[in-house]
Steps between C-alpha positions, in 0.01 A plus 500: 500500500134420451263662254154645516332477160244780498306449183795426264744724686773330702614667817807356671488496882722315743325167600464579873348839428274349237372232741393778745347711220303193382327472835401871516404527130295183512312622804420832336389345174292239678302793653460654148722798593720684248818673612844615380830315548823710502864397521844643437714356225755243605865581535665474160181601316433847371436720812129572561177356628181361355132479589236273357122490561395153624141413403313170542422475128867505388670157493770458763748216549775453757807301391759410754859385423543334842351153520423529873250767623649777706428521871267798540540787742175613660653845561593550137155386379339740744725787381412426132128459583494829685653674197251322275213652691652853475427748218850433359449126460753233566856628520741218477738569786788302635425252771556618854666189645383411846820493709473327838575726796846464654502320835544724801855531632 
């Protein structure tokens, strides 16, 4: 589990998801854009969801538990970027794994 420190608030997010969020969030902030980030609480936590307002003036730090960087999925980044550009902001959704097509029989 990695952590986003938003100001002084730690937000725990699985490392692979955090790596993908980092790309999308960094792109939006580099453009000076503000947006929301929403996620559901992890299994084992109190049920619910949270939303924060991401703004370029608020300190942001990404901390990963894994030493090696995750291999990124272009599809997942595109899905997150599309949600970032919507009125609802980034909705952290599970990765849609790209499954190779079965060979014809």
